[in-house]
KOLTORKE-468039 format. One record per residue (C-alpha): residue in three letters; x negated, y, z negated; residue number from 1. Coordinates in steps of 0.05 Angstrom, whole numbers, padded with zeros to 5 digits, always signed. Layout:
# KOLTORKE-468039
  res       u       v       w    n
  ALA       X       Y       Z  NUM
...
//
This chain:
# KOLTORKE-468039
  res       u       v       w    n
  MET  -00048  -03670  +00074    1
  GLU  -00063  -03726  +00021    2
  ILE  -00018  -03781  +00047    3
  LEU  -00002  -03819  -00030    4
  ALA  +00031  -03886  -00038    5
  ASN  +00099  -03900  -00033    6
  ALA  +00136  -03921  -00101    7
  PRO  +00216  -03899  -00108    8
  VAL  +00218  -03840  -00142    9
  GLU  +00277  -03814  -00191   10
  PRO  +00332  -03777  -00146   11
  VAL  +00336  -03701  -00154   12
  GLY  +00376  -03664  -00195   13
  ALA  +00425  -03615  -00171   14
  VAL  +00412  -03587  -00120   15
  THR  +00426  -03506  -00101   16
  TYR  +00447  -03467  -00038   17
  ALA  +00449  -03396  -00031   18
  PRO  +00510  -03364  +00002   19
  ALA  +00498  -03348  +00078   20
  ASP  +00509  -03271  +00090   21
  GLY  +00470  -03218  +00125   22
  LEU  +00441  -03248  +00206   23
  LEU  +00449  -03320  +00175   24
  GLY  +00521  -03306  +00161   25
  SER  +00521  -03316  +00239   26
  VAL  +00491  -03385  +00230   27
  TRP  +00545  -03415  +00257   28
  LEU  +00542  -03377  +00333   29
  LEU  +00484  -03442  +00339   30
  VAL  +00541  -03488  +00350   31
  ALA  +00593  -03444  +00377   32
  ILE  +00553  -03427  +00436   33
  PRO  +00545  -03500  +00463   34
  LEU  +00620  -03510  +00446   35
  VAL  +00640  -03454  +00480   36
  SER  +00601  -03461  +00553   37
  ALA  +00627  -03536  +00560   38
  ALA  +00695  -03514  +00558   39
  ILE  +00690  -03465  +00596   40
  LEU  +00644  -03508  +00642   41
  LEU  +00700  -03570  +00636   42
  LEU  +00754  -03523  +00645   43
  LEU  +00747  -03488  +00691   44
  GLY  +00733  -03543  +00738   45
  ARG  +00713  -03524  +00810   46
  ARG  +00714  -03446  +00800   47
  ALA  +00647  -03455  +00757   48
  ASP  +00614  -03499  +00811   49
  ARG  +00568  -03442  +00834   50
  TRP  +00538  -03409  +00776   51
  GLY  +00571  -03462  +00718   52
  HIS  +00491  -03505  +00714   53
  TRP  +00483  -03433  +00702   54
  LEU  +00519  -03423  +00646   55
  GLY  +00501  -03483  +00603   56
  VAL  +00423  -03468  +00617   57
  ALA  +00444  -03395  +00588   58
  SER  +00484  -03418  +00535   59
  ILE  +00416  -03463  +00500   60
  GLY  +00374  -03410  +00516   61
  VAL  +00418  -03363  +00474   62
  ALA  +00416  -03420  +00418   63
  PHE  +00339  -03429  +00421   64
  VAL  +00331  -03349  +00415   65
  LEU  +00381  -03355  +00360   66
  GLY  +00349  -03406  +00317   67
  LEU  +00282  -03372  +00324   68
  THR  +00311  -03321  +00296   69
  TYR  +00357  -03352  +00235   70
  PHE  +00283  -03392  +00221   71
  PHE  +00240  -03342  +00223   72
  GLU  +00299  -03297  +00172   73
  LEU  +00296  -03373  +00122   74
  ARG  +00231  -03365  +00118   75
  GLY  +00236  -03287  +00084   76
  LEU  +00279  -03318  +00024   77
  GLU  +00257  -03339  -00043   78
  ASN  +00323  -03407  -00038   79
  ARG  +00304  -03430  +00038   80
  SER  +00366  -03459  +00035   81
  VAL  +00435  -03431  +00055   82
  GLU  +00509  -03443  +00052   83
  LEU  +00556  -03419  +00095   84
  SER  +00633  -03443  +00090   85
  LEU  +00680  -03425  +00146   86
  TRP  +00744  -03453  +00131   87
  GLU  +00775  -03516  +00089   88
  PHE  +00780  -03569  +00134   89
  ILE  +00820  -03618  +00100   90
  ALA  +00859  -03622  +00024   91
  VAL  +00891  -03690  +00003   92
  GLY  +00896  -03698  -00065   93
  ASP  +00831  -03688  -00092   94
  LEU  +00798  -03699  -00022   95
  HIS  +00776  -03628  -00004   96
  VAL  +00720  -03610  +00045   97
  ASP  +00693  -03559  +00085   98
  PHE  +00677  -03537  +00151   99
  GLY  +00617  -03511  +00129  100
  LEU  +00551  -03513  +00153  101
  LEU  +00478  -03513  +00121  102
  PHE  +00417  -03482  +00144  103
  ASP  +00345  -03505  +00101  104
  PRO  +00285  -03519  +00127  105
  LEU  +00299  -03593  +00150  106
  ALA  +00345  -03564  +00189  107
  ALA  +00313  -03512  +00215  108
  VAL  +00262  -03553  +00244  109
  PHE  +00322  -03592  +00278  110
  VAL  +00350  -03531  +00312  111
  LEU  +00289  -03514  +00337  112
  LEU  +00283  -03573  +00368  113
  ILE  +00340  -03588  +00392  114
  THR  +00351  -03520  +00433  115
  GLY  +00275  -03508  +00446  116
  VAL  +00264  -03579  +00483  117
  GLY  +00340  -03587  +00502  118
  PHE  +00335  -03513  +00548  119
  LEU  +00265  -03537  +00581  120
  ILE  +00322  -03597  +00603  121
  HIS  +00375  -03563  +00610  122
  LEU  +00326  -03520  +00664  123
  TYR  +00288  -03580  +00699  124
  ALA  +00364  -03605  +00715  125
  VAL  +00379  -03552  +00748  126
  GLU  +00338  -03579  +00811  127
  TYR  +00336  -03641  +00797  128
  MET  +00416  -03656  +00801  129
  ALA  +00426  -03595  +00857  130
  HIS  +00446  -03644  +00909  131
  ASP  +00494  -03680  +00852  132
  ALA  +00574  -03664  +00870  133
  GLY  +00586  -03657  +00794  134
  ARG  +00536  -03620  +00771  135
  ARG  +00581  -03566  +00739  136
  ARG  +00609  -03633  +00703  137
  PHE  +00540  -03651  +00682  138
  PHE  +00521  -03581  +00645  139
  GLY  +00592  -03584  +00614  140
  TYR  +00574  -03660  +00582  141
  PHE  +00507  -03631  +00572  142
  ASN  +00524  -03563  +00524  143
  LEU  +00578  -03621  +00493  144
  PHE  +00521  -03658  +00476  145
  VAL  +00478  -03602  +00446  146
  ALA  +00532  -03573  +00403  147
  ALA  +00549  -03650  +00376  148
  MET  +00487  -03654  +00353  149
  LEU  +00481  -03585  +00326  150
  LEU  +00533  -03601  +00281  151
  LEU  +00511  -03665  +00258  152
  VAL  +00448  -03626  +00239  153
  LEU  +00477  -03567  +00213  154
  GLY  +00538  -03595  +00172  155
  ASN  +00533  -03581  +00101  156
  ASN  +00563  -03656  +00080  157
  TYR  +00580  -03721  +00108  158
  VAL  +00643  -03711  +00143  159
  MET  +00615  -03653  +00183  160
  LEU  +00549  -03689  +00203  161
  TYR  +00598  -03760  +00210  162
  PHE  +00646  -03707  +00263  163
  GLY  +00577  -03693  +00300  164
  TRP  +00572  -03758  +00293  165
  GLU  +00620  -03785  +00341  166
  GLY  +00610  -03720  +00377  167
  VAL  +00538  -03746  +00394  168
  GLY  +00568  -03809  +00416  169
  LEU  +00621  -03787  +00467  170
  ALA  +00584  -03740  +00493  171
  SER  +00528  -03792  +00512  172
  TYR  +00577  -03833  +00542  173
  LEU  +00598  -03784  +00588  174
  LEU  +00524  -03776  +00602  175
  ILE  +00503  -03844  +00606  176
  SER  +00557  -03863  +00649  177
  PHE  +00559  -03807  +00688  178
  TRP  +00557  -03835  +00755  179
  TYR  +00609  -03882  +00749  180
  GLU  +00622  -03909  +00811  181
  ARG  +00565  -03946  +00798  182
  PRO  +00573  -04024  +00764  183
  SER  +00513  -04011  +00720  184
  ALA  +00524  -03944  +00693  185
  ALA  +00594  -03958  +00668  186
  THR  +00566  -04019  +00637  187
  ALA  +00504  -03986  +00606  188
  GLY  +00558  -03921  +00580  189
  LYS  +00603  -03984  +00544  190
  LYS  +00547  -04014  +00511  191
  ALA  +00529  -03954  +00480  192
  PHE  +00595  -03937  +00462  193
  LEU  +00614  -04001  +00425  194
  MET  +00545  -04019  +00394  195
  ASN  +00544  -03947  +00362  196
  ARG  +00624  -03963  +00349  197
  VAL  +00593  -04016  +00288  198
  GLY  +00528  -03971  +00261  199
  ASP  +00585  -03911  +00259  200
  ALA  +00636  -03967  +00221  201
  GLY  +00573  -03978  +00167  202
  LEU  +00566  -03898  +00163  203
  ALA  +00646  -03878  +00157  204
  ILE  +00651  -03936  +00102  205
  GLY  +00587  -03914  +00071  206
  ILE  +00624  -03838  +00067  207
  PHE  +00687  -03875  +00033  208
  ILE  +00653  -03903  -00020  209
  MET  +00619  -03834  -00029  210
  PHE  +00683  -03805  -00045  211
  ALA  +00709  -03863  -00086  212
  THR  +00652  -03861  -00132  213
  LEU  +00623  -03791  -00138  214
  GLY  +00686  -03751  -00124  215
  THR  +00657  -03716  -00061  216
  THR  +00612  -03719  +00005  217
  GLN  +00581  -03652  +00000  218
  TYR  +00503  -03659  -00007  219
  ASP  +00485  -03624  -00070  220
  GLU  +00540  -03663  -00099  221
  VAL  +00524  -03719  -00077  222
  PHE  +00450  -03725  -00090  223
  SER  +00463  -03696  -00158  224
  GLY  +00502  -03760  -00176  225
  VAL  +00462  -03812  -00147  226
  GLY  +00427  -03812  -00211  227
  ALA  +00501  -03838  -00251  228
  LEU  +00509  -03901  -00200  229
  THR  +00499  -03959  -00211  230
  SER  +00431  -03996  -00165  231
  THR  +00488  -04038  -00137  232
  THR  +00523  -03991  -00111  233
  VAL  +00464  -03944  -00097  234
  LEU  +00438  -04000  -00046  235
  LEU  +00503  -04018  -00013  236
  LEU  +00519  -03954  -00008  237
  GLY  +00443  -03934  +00034  238
  LEU  +00453  -04002  +00073  239
  LEU  +00511  -03976  +00097  240
  LEU  +00482  -03905  +00111  241
  LEU  +00426  -03944  +00144  242
  LEU  +00469  -03990  +00194  243
  GLY  +00499  -03922  +00215  244
  ALA  +00422  -03896  +00230  245
  THR  +00407  -03969  +00270  246
  GLY  +00461  -03958  +00307  247
  LYS  +00444  -03880  +00334  248
  SER  +00370  -03887  +00339  249
  GLY  +00359  -03956  +00368  250
  GLN  +00341  -03999  +00313  251
  PHE  +00334  -04073  +00299  252
  PRO  +00384  -04103  +00308  253
  LEU  +00412  -04059  +00334  254
  GLN  +00373  -04035  +00390  255
  ALA  +00395  -04054  +00456  256
  TRP  +00440  -04002  +00483  257
  LEU  +00385  -03959  +00493  258
  PRO  +00342  -03981  +00543  259
  ASP  +00407  -04000  +00593  260
  ALA  +00423  -03914  +00578  261
  MET  +00365  -03912  +00632  262
  GLU  +00424  -03916  +00680  263
  GLY  +00453  -03841  +00669  264
  PRO  +00405  -03791  +00706  265
  THR  +00338  -03781  +00685  266
  PRO  +00348  -03711  +00644  267
  VAL  +00403  -03748  +00604  268
  SER  +00346  -03797  +00590  269
  ALA  +00303  -03732  +00560  270
  LEU  +00360  -03713  +00523  271
  ILE  +00366  -03777  +00492  272
  HIS  +00306  -03804  +00472  273
  ALA  +00263  -03729  +00463  274
  ALA  +00315  -03677  +00430  275
  THR  +00380  -03711  +00412  276
  MET  +00419  -03772  +00388  277
  VAL  +00360  -03814  +00378  278
  THR  +00336  -03775  +00325  279
  ALA  +00401  -03772  +00287  280
  GLY  +00379  -03843  +00257  281
  VAL  +00314  -03806  +00223  282
  TYR  +00352  -03752  +00206  283
  LEU  +00416  -03782  +00167  284
  ILE  +00360  -03817  +00126  285
  ALA  +00310  -03760  +00106  286
  ARG  +00375  -03716  +00090  287
  SER  +00399  -03775  +00054  288
  ASN  +00327  -03779  +00012  289
  PRO  +00349  -03781  -00054  290
  ILE  +00402  -03841  -00046  291
  PHE  +00340  -03879  -00008  292
  SER  +00286  -03854  -00062  293
  ALA  +00335  -03877  -00117  294
  ASN  +00326  -03952  -00097  295
  SER  +00259  -03992  -00089  296
  THR  +00300  -04046  -00055  297
  LEU  +00330  -03998  -00004  298
  GLN  +00264  -03973  +00014  299
  LEU  +00235  -04026  +00032  300
  VAL  +00291  -04057  +00080  301
  VAL  +00284  -03994  +00123  302
  VAL  +00211  -03998  +00126  303
  SER  +00225  -04068  +00138  304
  VAL  +00270  -04048  +00206  305
  GLY  +00217  -04002  +00227  306
  ALA  +00166  -04047  +00228  307
  LEU  +00195  -04090  +00266  308
  THR  +00223  -04046  +00309  309
  LEU  +00170  -04015  +00324  310
  LEU  +00123  -04084  +00347  311
  ILE  +00195  -04104  +00388  312
  GLY  +00192  -04036  +00416  313
  CYS  +00113  -04049  +00440  314
  VAL  +00128  -04121  +00456  315
  ILE  +00186  -04116  +00505  316
  GLY  +00152  -04045  +00524  317
  ALA  +00091  -04085  +00555  318
  ALA  +00131  -04127  +00601  319
  LYS  +00175  -04085  +00645  320
  ASP  +00165  -04054  +00710  321
  ASP  +00221  -04010  +00712  322
  ILE  +00186  -03934  +00695  323
  LYS  +00244  -03898  +00654  324
  ARG  +00253  -03968  +00614  325
  VAL  +00179  -03979  +00590  326
  LEU  +00191  -03913  +00563  327
  ALA  +00258  -03913  +00541  328
  TRP  +00217  -03985  +00499  329
  SER  +00170  -03940  +00471  330
  THR  +00221  -03886  +00444  331
  VAL  +00243  -03953  +00406  332
  SER  +00184  -03965  +00384  333
  GLN  +00162  -03901  +00362  334
  ILE  +00229  -03885  +00328  335
  GLY  +00202  -03947  +00285  336
  TYR  +00148  -03902  +00263  337
  MET  +00188  -03860  +00237  338
  PHE  +00232  -03902  +00210  339
  LEU  +00173  -03932  +00173  340
  GLY  +00153  -03869  +00158  341
  VAL  +00219  -03846  +00127  342
  GLY  +00218  -03917  +00084  343
  LEU  +00154  -03901  +00053  344
  GLY  +00194  -03845  +00015  345
  GLY  +00156  -03782  -00010  346
  ALA  +00104  -03741  +00023  347
  ALA  +00118  -03804  +00090  348
  TYR  +00185  -03765  +00090  349
  ALA  +00152  -03703  +00122  350
  LEU  +00104  -03747  +00165  351
  ALA  +00161  -03779  +00193  352
  ILE  +00196  -03703  +00205  353
  VAL  +00120  -03687  +00244  354
  HIS  +00111  -03744  +00289  355
  LEU  +00194  -03744  +00309  356
  LEU  +00174  -03666  +00327  357
  ALA  +00111  -03681  +00357  358
  HIS  +00145  -03742  +00407  359
  GLY  +00207  -03693  +00421  360
  PHE  +00155  -03650  +00464  361
  PHE  +00111  -03719  +00481  362
  LYS  +00174  -03759  +00498  363
  ALA  +00212  -03711  +00541  364
  ASN  +00141  -03682  +00587  365
  MET  +00136  -03769  +00597  366
  PHE  +00219  -03772  +00622  367
  LEU  +00217  -03707  +00658  368
  GLY  +00150  -03729  +00695  369
  ALA  +00181  -03794  +00705  370
  GLY  +00238  -03760  +00746  371
  SER  +00187  -03725  +00784  372
  VAL  +00161  -03780  +00793  373
  MET  +00218  -03814  +00819  374
  HIS  +00240  -03747  +00860  375
  GLY  +00183  -03758  +00907  376
  MET  +00192  -03826  +00917  377
  ASN  +00250  -03836  +00946  378
  ASP  +00289  -03852  +00869  379
  GLN  +00247  -03920  +00867  380
  VAL  +00233  -03933  +00793  381
  ASP  +00191  -04001  +00799  382
  ILE  +00113  -03987  +00785  383
  ARG  +00089  -04050  +00812  384
  ARG  +00109  -03998  +00886  385
  PHE  +00067  -03938  +00864  386
  GLY  +00001  -03928  +00856  387
  GLY  -00047  -03874  +00888  388
  LEU  +00006  -03808  +00859  389
  SER  -00051  -03779  +00828  390
  LYS  -00066  -03744  +00895  391
  TYR  -00003  -03724  +00915  392
  MET  +00037  -03695  +00853  393
  LYS  -00022  -03660  +00821  394
  ILE  +00021  -03618  +00766  395
  THR  +00064  -03693  +00752  396
  TRP  -00002  -03727  +00743  397
  LEU  -00042  -03681  +00694  398
  THR  +00029  -03665  +00657  399
  PHE  +00045  -03735  +00648  400
  MET  -00038  -03756  +00627  401
  THR  -00017  -03698  +00568  402
  GLY  +00037  -03745  +00544  403
  TRP  +00003  -03812  +00555  404
  LEU  -00049  -03791  +00508  405
  ALA  -00012  -03769  +00458  406
  ILE  +00037  -03821  +00456  407
  ILE  -00016  -03862  +00447  408
  GLY  -00058  -03825  +00387  409
  LEU  -00126  -03791  +00417  410
  PRO  -00159  -03742  +00377  411
  PRO  -00145  -03679  +00391  412
  PHE  -00079  -03692  +00420  413
  SER  -00010  -03695  +00385  414
  GLY  +00002  -03763  +00379  415
  PHE  -00057  -03771  +00331  416
  PHE  -00038  -03724  +00282  417
  SER  +00033  -03751  +00266  418
  LYS  +00027  -03827  +00278  419
  GLU  -00042  -03839  +00249  420
  PRO  -00021  -03810  +00176  421
  ILE  +00038  -03852  +00177  422
  ILE  -00019  -03917  +00192  423
  VAL  -00053  -03888  +00128  424
  ALA  +00014  -03886  +00076  425
  ALA  +00032  -03950  +00104  426
  PHE  -00027  -03973  +00085  427
  GLU  -00022  -03937  +00015  428
  ARG  +00048  -03987  -00005  429
  GLU  +00040  -04030  -00066  430
  GLY  +00015  -04092  -00074  431
  TRP  +00013  -04144  -00009  432
  THR  +00069  -04100  +00028  433
  ALA  +00003  -04055  +00045  434
  TRP  -00032  -04108  +00080  435
  LEU  +00044  -04123  +00126  436
  PHE  +00066  -04052  +00138  437
  GLY  -00001  -04027  +00149  438
  THR  -00024  -04083  +00197  439
  ALA  +00045  -04071  +00234  440
  ALA  +00026  -03998  +00250  441
  LEU  -00039  -04009  +00263  442
  LEU  -00022  -04067  +00322  443
  GLY  +00038  -04021  +00347  444
  ALA  -00027  -03977  +00360  445
  GLY  -00060  -04022  +00397  446
  LEU  +00000  -04048  +00439  447
  THR  +00026  -03975  +00448  448
  ALA  -00041  -03956  +00482  449
  PHE  -00038  -04019  +00529  450
  TYR  +00026  -04011  +00548  451
  MET  +00027  -03930  +00554  452
  THR  -00038  -03948  +00598  453
  ARG  -00005  -03997  +00639  454
  LEU  +00045  -03952  +00660  455
  PHE  -00008  -03883  +00674  456
  VAL  -00053  -03937  +00716  457
  LEU  +00003  -03975  +00761  458
  THR  +00040  -03895  +00772  459
  PHE  -00021  -03858  +00790  460
  HIS  -00082  -03892  +00810  461
  GLY  -00105  -03959  +00838  462
  PRO  -00087  -03962  +00911  463
  ALA  -00014  -03947  +00940  464
  ARG  +00036  -04001  +00941  465
  TRP  +00093  -03960  +00964  466
  THR  +00156  -03992  +01002  467
  GLU  +00157  -03980  +01075  468
  ASP  +00223  -03925  +01076  469
  ILE  +00167  -03881  +01033  470
  GLU  +00130  -03830  +01078  471
  HIS  +00096  -03779  +01036  472
  PRO  +00107  -03772  +00965  473
  HIS  +00116  -03702  +00948  474
  GLU  +00106  -03651  +00885  475
  SER  +00179  -03632  +00849  476
  PRO  +00200  -03561  +00852  477
  LYS  +00175  -03504  +00802  478
  LEU  +00234  -03505  +00770  479
  MET  +00223  -03577  +00757  480
  THR  +00145  -03566  +00746  481
  ILE  +00147  -03512  +00696  482
  PRO  +00179  -03552  +00643  483
  LEU  +00132  -03600  +00657  484
  VAL  +00077  -03558  +00639  485
  LEU  +00097  -03523  +00579  486
  LEU  +00127  -03594  +00552  487
  ALA  +00049  -03617  +00570  488
  VAL  +00027  -03556  +00522  489
  GLY  +00065  -03582  +00466  490
  SER  +00042  -03660  +00478  491
  LEU  -00026  -03622  +00467  492
  ALA  -00018  -03582  +00412  493
  ALA  +00044  -03596  +00369  494
  GLY  +00017  -03649  +00322  495
  ALA  -00041  -03615  +00307  496
  LEU  -00009  -03546  +00295  497
  MET  +00047  -03583  +00261  498
  ALA  +00018  -03628  +00215  499
  GLY  +00007  -03577  +00161  500
  PRO  +00057  -03524  +00157  501
  VAL  +00114  -03566  +00169  502
  PRO  +00101  -03611  +00112  503
  GLU  +00089  -03555  +00071  504
  TRP  +00161  -03512  +00099  505
  LEU  +00194  -03579  +00083  506
  GLU  +00181  -03582  +00004  507
  ALA  +00241  -03533  +00010  508
  THR  +00294  -03587  +00017  509
  ALA  +00298  -03628  -00040  510
  GLY  +00248  -03690  -00041  511
  LEU  +00226  -03677  +00024  512
  GLY  +00150  -03664  +00025  513
  GLY  +00140  -03682  -00045  514
  GLN  +00089  -03742  -00080  515
  THR  +00106  -03800  -00108  516
  GLU  +00059  -03841  -00155  517
  ALA  +00000  -03857  -00116  518
  HIS  -00036  -03926  -00114  519
  GLU  -00102  -03939  -00094  520
  ALA  -00100  -03959  -00025  521
  VAL  -00131  -04019  +00015  522
  LEU  -00178  -03993  +00053  523
  SER  -00196  -03920  +00059  524
  HIS  -00178  -03865  +00093  525
  LEU  -00231  -03859  +00140  526
  ALA  -00233  -03940  +00157  527
  ILE  -00162  -03935  +00182  528
  THR  -00168  -03873  +00220  529
  ILE  -00235  -03916  +00253  530
  LEU  -00194  -03969  +00263  531
  SER  -00131  -03944  +00297  532
  ILE  -00185  -03908  +00339  533
  LEU  -00217  -03975  +00357  534
  VAL  -00146  -04018  +00362  535
  THR  -00109  -03959  +00414  536
  VAL  -00184  -03958  +00460  537
  ALA  -00183  -04025  +00451  538
  GLY  -00109  -04034  +00473  539
  ALA  -00112  -03974  +00531  540
  GLY  -00185  -04003  +00560  541
  LEU  -00161  -04071  +00567  542
  ALA  -00099  -04045  +00609  543
  TRP  -00142  -03998  +00659  544
  PHE  -00189  -04065  +00663  545
  LEU  -00126  -04105  +00689  546
  PHE  -00093  -04050  +00722  547
  ARG  -00138  -04005  +00751  548
  ALA  -00142  -04047  +00820  549
  GLY  -00048  -04053  +00818  550
  THR  -00009  -04109  +00808  551
  ALA  +00031  -04153  +00850  552
  THR  +00094  -04123  +00885  553
  GLU  +00138  -04189  +00855  554
  PRO  +00144  -04214  +00788  555
  GLN  +00096  -04270  +00770  556
  PRO  +00111  -04339  +00733  557
  ALA  +00088  -04328  +00668  558
  GLY  +00074  -04345  +00603  559
  VAL  +00120  -04354  +00543  560
  LEU  +00123  -04293  +00509  561
  VAL  +00121  -04255  +00573  562
  THR  +00182  -04286  +00596  563
  ALA  +00213  -04271  +00525  564
  ALA  +00194  -04188  +00534  565
  ARG  +00219  -04190  +00600  566
  LYS  +00288  -04227  +00567  567
  ASN  +00283  -04170  +00521  568
  LEU  +00260  -04214  +00478  569
  TYR  +00329  -04267  +00488  570
  THR  +00366  -04202  +00440  571
  ASP  +00410  -04198  +00485  572
  ALA  +00434  -04280  +00509  573
  PHE  +00431  -04270  +00421  574
  ASN  +00479  -04220  +00420  575
  GLU  +00519  -04250  +00471  576
  ALA  +00515  -04330  +00449  577
  VAL  +00522  -04298  +00366  578
  PHE  +00582  -04235  +00394  579
  GLU  +00609  -04235  +00454  580
  LYS  +00630  -04304  +00482  581
  PRO  +00651  -04315  +00404  582
  GLY  +00698  -04253  +00414  583
  ILE  +00716  -04270  +00489  584
  PHE  +00745  -04329  +00465  585
  LEU  +00778  -04302  +00403  586
  THR  +00807  -04249  +00446  587
  ARG  +00826  -04301  +00491  588
  ALA  +00866  -04354  +00446  589
  LEU  +00895  -04288  +00402  590
  VAL  +00918  -04269  +00479  591
  TYR  +00941  -04338  +00485  592
  LEU  +00978  -04349  +00411  593
  ASP  +01017  -04269  +00435  594
  ASN  +01043  -04290  +00503  595
  ARG  +01058  -04372  +00481  596
  GLY  +01073  -04354  +00404  597
  ILE  +01097  -04281  +00389  598
  ASP  +01125  -04278  +00454  599
  GLY  +01149  -04348  +00472  600
  LEU  +01183  -04344  +00391  601
  VAL  +01213  -04272  +00408  602
  ASN  +01232  -04297  +00497  603
  GLY  +01259  -04357  +00467  604
  LEU  +01302  -04346  +00407  605
  ALA  +01333  -04285  +00472  606
  ALA  +01337  -04346  +00531  607
  GLY  +01374  -04382  +00469  608
  VAL  +01416  -04320  +00453  609
  GLY  +01426  -04307  +00528  610
  GLY  +01444  -04380  +00551  611
  GLY  +01491  -04387  +00498  612
  SER  +01535  -04326  +00516  613
  GLY  +01537  -04343  +00586  614
  ARG  +01553  -04408  +00566  615
  LEU  +01611  -04394  +00520  616
  ARG  +01636  -04326  +00563  617
  ARG  +01666  -04394  +00617  618
  LEU  +01712  -04412  +00559  619
  GLN  +01747  -04339  +00569  620
  THR  +01777  -04347  +00647  621
  GLY  +01837  -04308  +00636  622
  PHE  +01885  -04356  +00647  623
  VAL  +01943  -04361  +00595  624
  ARG  +01955  -04448  +00621  625
  SER  +01875  -04456  +00603  626
  TYR  +01889  -04424  +00525  627
  ALA  +01963  -04459  +00522  628
  THR  +01925  -04524  +00544  629
  SER  +01862  -04507  +00489  630
  ILE  +01922  -04494  +00430  631
  LEU  +01951  -04556  +00458  632
  ALA  +01887  -04598  +00444  633
  GLY  +01877  -04557  +00380  634
  ALA  +01942  -04582  +00356  635
  LEU  +01942  -04656  +00380  636
  LEU  +01862  -04659  +00338  637
  VAL  +01894  -04643  +00277  638
  VAL  +01957  -04677  +00278  639
  ALA  +01903  -04736  +00290  640
  ALA  +01877  -04719  +00233  641
  PHE  +01925  -04710  +00184  642
  LEU  +01950  -04785  +00209  643
  ALA  +01880  -04818  +00198  644
  VAL  +01888  -04788  +00129  645
  GLU  +01953  -04808  +00119  646
  ALA  +01942  -04883  +00139  647
  GLY  +01875  -04894  +00107  648
  TRP  +01827  -04888  +00155  649
  LEU  +01791  -04828  +00129  650
  ALA  +01786  -04843  +00050  651
//
């Protein structure tokens, strides 16, 4: 497919959706089935311990079969977009929001990703969590996660999207902190929850602005009304939506929670990074493409966030030694490529979705492969203490290899067909920004090849560097390796198979896959492709040369850049200095003000009234002689006052 340069385009006109009837009238089952399964698993408690995990797996399997059926049904329609209104959700004044669903090409591909890859992760988790006493509860949260994500992508308005958005946030908190008895897991869950609240606040305010300016939150009505808004309003609205997207997708400046989410069980990491939560931000921008395409400044901001984040993820990932955290930072980087794509607009919207789908396969493959390595290595995660595992874990090694080759983007693996077109599109921007963003994307490809090769070589090749408690590394059971094999097939072929059909399929969604004003590329397509392959080979070759013989098992002194990368480029320190510590100081000051000021005033007033009352009460003795003495004293004072006046003493 020819990739055209990306200039802002006019917002699309009115979008029409056909009512869902026949088989597509039951599309609500996609959300209902995993949601009901989650309710059963969580409400039945221990009575479901023996079979609850299989109910969790079966519910996602049925949802995938239904999603596939609905997909083929949608293909047969002339207007490939159907809408289903279930009931009126909100009716307050002029605000009317239906609990409605939209099944169109964009929603369909996300449904297949969520349920298809999600099913394989669920199947893997049956064995991975076999010895955990909370497995039934885990699958309840897992099903809740999938149900919330499906509602997010199927909602026909921004309120429904937000409803699923918050459900995903809740489920992620429950899953990241699943092993809450570990302080690190509890802290990671809170960190993810709080950082996402920042993005969620931006999304909520954006929805308020939609209603205030357009009087609606329905997708079709919002998009058809964008042309009537001022450029300032469009920019503000887009920035608020972008803030929400950066939170859910772990993009700058809200990326710090995503690597810490590795404290949860490995299947959680796979589901978050491959099929659900982090893809929500990309979906939000793709779904809102008429808003983002209406303002060139807004597009520039999105592209800048994507380019900066992909480089941040690459640099930090190259310095990490925890196998799951390396993969987590690679997700931050790869989602940055997707933000770069959706920010470029036009045809690049569809390219970002292609990369998202391909990424779902190879990232789930590698995360589950990391879990397999941990399973055979007594839960160790330090790649400096692995080495030589290719001899003992053949299936894990081969399947992980396919994910590695896919993510670094070498042909003919899927990453080449999904990531390289985004690099080409970045070089086709107008003016100096083509060099800036194209070079960033190209540099990111080389760095990705370096740190992912480092991970692969230190884990599976070179001399064994195991600790004494590791005697016999072993392959994982079939229930774990079968999903690995299936995901490996997707890692090999997904990008090539989807590079043409998916953009064509997405053209039926307003603004996606279309063309924009063309600019002459600063480099030819062939030159960019050759450069991309060369930097990838150079990065992978350098890592192989440096780490083929292993590495030190303890941290070594390093230069300024490596030290900074090990400390996450000081982003955590920045957040602590700028937000956390001032927040703690403000909280303590408010507590002091509340205790000493507000409570002090109230308590002081109460103490004054109580003390005064106590002292006055002493005058009420009940003795007549005391009252007579008081009356006599008062009378004498009155007489004395009259005498003083008569004598002129008080004149």
